[in-house]
C-alpha positions in Angstrom: 46.7 -24.8 54.5 44.1 -24.0 52.4 40.0 -23.7 53.6 38.7 -27.3 52.4 41.5 -28.9 54.1 41.0 -26.9 57.5 37.4 -27.7 57.7 38.2 -31.5 57.3 41.0 -31.3 59.6 38.8 -29.4 62.2 35.5 -31.4 61.9 37.7 -34.8 62.4 39.4 -33.4 65.4 36.5 -32.3 67.1 34.7 -35.1 66.6 37.3 -37.3 67.8 38.0 -35.1 70.7 34.2 -34.4 71.9 34.0 -36.4 75.2 31.2 -39.3 75.2 30.1 -42.2 77.4 33.1 -44.2 77.4 33.0 -47.3 75.7 34.6 -50.7 77.6 38.3 -50.6 76.5 40.7 -53.5 77.7 43.0 -52.9 80.4 45.9 -52.4 77.7 44.5 -49.2 76.5 47.3 -46.9 75.9 45.3 -43.7 76.5 43.0 -42.3 78.7 40.0 -40.0 78.6 40.4 -36.3 76.7 41.9 -34.1 78.9 40.7 -30.4 78.4 43.6 -27.7 78.8 43.1 -24.3 79.4 45.7 -22.1 79.5 48.1 -19.5 78.0 51.0 -20.1 75.9 54.5 -19.9 77.8 56.1 -21.4 74.5 56.3 -23.1 71.6 59.2 -25.1 70.9 58.8 -27.1 67.3 55.7 -29.0 67.8 56.0 -29.2 71.8 53.4 -26.6 73.3 54.0 -25.4 76.9 50.9 -23.9 78.5 50.5 -21.9 81.5 47.0 -23.5 83.0 44.5 -21.9 85.0 45.4 -24.2 87.7 49.3 -22.6 88.1 50.9 -25.9 86.8 52.6 -25.6 83.4 50.9 -28.5 80.8 53.7 -29.8 78.0 51.5 -30.9 75.0 53.0 -32.4 71.9 51.6 -31.4 68.6 50.8 -33.9 66.1 53.1 -33.1 62.8 50.1 -31.8 61.0 48.7 -30.3 63.8 45.5 -27.8 63.4 45.2 -24.4 64.8 41.9 -22.8 64.8 40.7 -19.6 66.4 37.5 -18.1 66.9 35.3 -14.9 66.1 32.8 -13.2 67.9 29.3 -13.6 67.3 26.7 -11.7 68.8 22.8 -13.3 70.3 21.3 -11.9 67.4 23.6 -14.1 64.8 21.8 -17.4 66.1 19.3 -18.6 64.0 16.7 -21.6 64.3 18.6 -24.4 62.7 22.0 -23.7 64.0 23.9 -26.3 65.0 26.0 -25.2 68.1 27.2 -25.9 71.7 26.6 -24.4 75.0 28.4 -24.7 78.1 25.9 -24.4 81.0 25.1 -24.3 84.8 21.7 -25.2 85.9 20.1 -22.0 88.0 17.5 -21.5 90.5 14.9 -21.7 88.0 15.7 -25.3 87.5 16.7 -23.8 83.8 20.3 -24.4 82.5 22.0 -21.3 81.9 24.9 -20.5 79.2 27.9 -19.5 80.5 29.2 -19.5 76.8 28.3 -20.3 73.3 30.3 -21.8 70.2 28.0 -21.8 66.9 29.8 -25.1 64.7 30.4 -24.7 61.0 28.0 -26.2 58.8 30.6 -28.6 57.6 30.9 -30.0 61.4 27.1 -30.9 61.5 26.6 -34.1 61.1 30.1 -35.0 62.4 30.5 -33.6 65.9 28.1 -35.3 67.9 24.9 -34.3 69.3 25.1 -34.7 73.1 24.8 -33.3 76.4 27.2 -34.1 79.2 29.1 -33.2 81.9 31.7 -30.4 81.5 34.5 -28.6 83.5 34.7 -25.2 82.4 33.5 -24.5 86.0 31.9 -26.9 88.6 28.3 -28.5 87.7 28.7 -27.1 84.5 27.1 -29.3 81.3 27.8 -29.5 77.5 25.1 -29.3 74.9 25.8 -29.6 71.7 22.5 -29.4 69.7 20.3 -28.0 67.0 18.2 -24.6 67.6 14.5 -25.5 67.0 13.4 -22.0 68.8 13.9 -19.0 70.2 12.2 -16.9 72.5 12.8 -13.5 73.8 13.0 -13.0 77.6 13.5 -10.0 80.2 17.4 -11.9 80.2 18.1 -12.3 77.0 17.2 -15.3 75.3 16.0 -18.5 75.7 17.4 -21.4 73.2 14.8 -24.2 72.2 17.3 -27.1 71.1 17.2 -30.6 70.7 20.2 -33.2 70.4 19.2 -36.6 69.0 15.8 -35.9 69.4 15.7 -34.9 72.9 14.2 -31.6 73.5 15.8 -29.0 75.8 16.3 -25.3 76.8 19.3 -23.1 77.2 18.8 -19.4 78.7 21.3 -17.3 77.6 22.0 -13.5 78.8 23.0 -10.6 76.7 26.4 -10.8 77.8 27.6 -14.2 77.2 30.5 -14.8 75.1 29.4 -16.1 71.7 31.7 -17.4 69.4 32.4 -19.2 66.2 35.6 -21.0 64.3 38.0 -19.9 62.0 41.3 -20.8 60.5 44.4 -20.1 62.3 48.3 -20.9 61.7 50.9 -21.7 64.3 52.5 -17.9 64.2 49.3 -17.0 66.3 50.8 -19.7 69.4 52.5 -16.5 71.0 53.4 -16.2 74.2 50.6 -15.0 76.9 47.7 -15.9 74.0 44.7 -18.1 75.6 44.6 -21.5 74.2 42.0 -24.2 74.7 43.1 -27.8 73.8 41.7 -31.1 74.2 44.8 -33.4 74.7 45.0 -37.1 74.9 46.7 -38.1 78.0 48.9 -41.2 77.7 49.8 -43.8 80.3 53.0 -42.2 81.3 50.7 -39.1 82.1 52.3 -37.4 78.6 49.9 -35.3 76.8 49.3 -35.1 72.8 46.9 -33.2 70.9 46.4 -32.8 66.9 44.7 -29.3 67.1 44.6 -26.0 69.3 42.3 -23.4 69.3 44.3 -20.2 70.0 43.0 -16.3 71.0 42.9 -13.9 68.3 42.4 -9.9 68.1 41.4 -10.0 71.7 38.6 -12.9 71.4 39.5 -15.6 73.6 38.2 -19.8 73.1 35.1 -19.5 75.8 35.0 -23.0 76.3 
């Protein structure tokens, strides 16, 4: 898969899978909200990926025929610039501010397609995901305070010096080796089965922190 095709597929799958307030659906809707699967690869059998989840139970995910594999590349706090489009999982601290648990920087092709939002997330209890544009950066004793805006709404996230920061890079199915960490946003059918068109996988020791 060349880079242009990969970028297009990545952008579309991310845009489709970011959870937003669900619209009213008919009672016969075949799929529920996205299900986030985190864990390590147990095995890949054709298009069936078995993941050992952090809950201790296996998740069986049927991958689309043309599924996309992406990986993550480590970045530094100083790599974040004003104007970047990024996402951060954060929890609110005693100071009332959101403190990042992780940050992932979107690729330029994803801007304008992946929605800007701030919504509950399930990485840890009471966590929030913010997809937003960096409007300012202020150095602080604890790292950097990122001034952000999503759909014109200002917000702020404090990013400490040891918070994992990554961006995306192309991957391939050969990277889905047993023991590798993965993050998948899957659709859950009425019968409980899971399916997905994309997988984010660990590479060179860098794990998906989402």
